[in-house]
C-alpha positions as CSV (number, residue, x, y, z in Angstrom):
1,X,20.6,62.7,171.4
2,X,19.4,65.9,173.3
3,X,20.1,69.5,173.0
4,X,21.5,71.2,176.3
5,X,21.8,74.8,177.0
6,X,25.4,76.0,177.4
7,X,24.3,78.4,180.2
8,X,24.6,82.1,180.0
9,X,28.1,82.5,181.2
10,X,29.8,79.9,178.6
11,X,27.5,80.9,175.9
12,X,28.9,84.6,176.1
13,X,32.5,83.4,176.3
14,X,31.5,81.7,172.9
15,X,30.0,84.8,171.3
16,X,32.6,87.2,172.4
17,X,35.3,85.2,170.0
18,X,32.9,84.3,167.4
19,X,34.4,86.6,164.7
20,X,38.1,85.8,165.7
21,X,40.2,83.4,163.9
22,X,42.4,82.9,167.1
23,X,41.8,84.1,170.5
24,X,43.5,83.9,173.9
25,X,41.6,83.0,177.3
26,X,41.7,86.9,178.0
27,X,39.5,87.5,175.0
28,X,36.8,85.5,176.2
29,X,36.4,86.5,179.8
30,X,33.3,87.9,181.4
31,X,35.1,89.2,184.5
32,X,33.6,86.7,186.7
33,X,35.3,84.2,189.2
34,X,34.2,81.1,187.2
35,X,35.9,82.2,184.1
36,X,38.9,79.8,184.2
37,X,36.4,76.8,185.1
38,X,34.1,77.7,182.3
39,X,37.0,78.2,179.8
40,X,38.3,74.6,181.0
41,X,35.0,72.9,180.2
42,X,34.7,74.7,176.7
43,X,38.2,73.4,176.1
44,X,37.4,69.6,177.6
45,X,33.9,69.4,175.8
46,X,35.9,70.4,172.4
47,X,34.3,73.8,171.8
48,X,37.5,75.4,171.7
49,X,41.0,73.7,170.5
50,X,44.6,74.8,171.2
51,X,46.3,76.0,168.1
52,X,49.5,77.3,169.6
53,X,51.1,78.8,172.7
54,X,48.0,80.2,174.5
55,X,46.1,80.3,171.4
56,X,42.9,78.9,170.8
57,X,40.4,78.3,167.9
58,X,36.6,77.7,167.8
59,X,35.3,74.3,166.4
60,X,32.4,73.9,164.1
61,X,30.5,72.6,167.4
62,X,30.9,76.0,169.0
63,X,30.0,77.9,166.0
64,X,26.6,75.9,166.0
65,X,26.0,76.5,169.5
66,X,26.7,80.2,169.3
67,X,23.5,81.0,167.8
68,X,21.1,79.7,170.5
69,X,23.3,78.6,173.1
70,X,22.3,75.0,172.7
71,X,24.6,72.0,171.8
72,X,24.1,68.3,171.0
73,X,24.7,66.0,173.6
74,X,24.8,62.2,172.9
75,X,24.4,60.4,176.4
76,X,26.5,57.4,177.2
77,X,24.5,54.2,177.7
78,X,24.7,53.1,181.5
79,X,25.4,49.4,181.8
80,X,24.6,47.8,185.2
81,X,28.0,46.2,186.3
82,X,25.8,43.3,188.1
83,X,23.9,42.5,185.2
84,X,27.0,42.7,182.7
85,X,28.8,39.9,185.1
86,X,25.7,37.6,184.7
87,X,26.0,38.0,180.9
88,X,29.4,36.3,180.8
């Protein structure tokens, strides 16, 4: 397990909605061109979950990362397909 940085833009998005129970995408915006991409990444990585039509909530993963901007990352073990086929 490793700790990775969210990066400043994503971290600011998390911090903007830290005290809100439910929020919209517009509440998290940093007014940069990458806002939608960063928001989509936060949803895909389970920092935000959808809780209604256009509404989102923070997960415990996001609350833990909000303090220092770091999150726990579990890398997937890579298996060499050539060696995997020899084992069969």
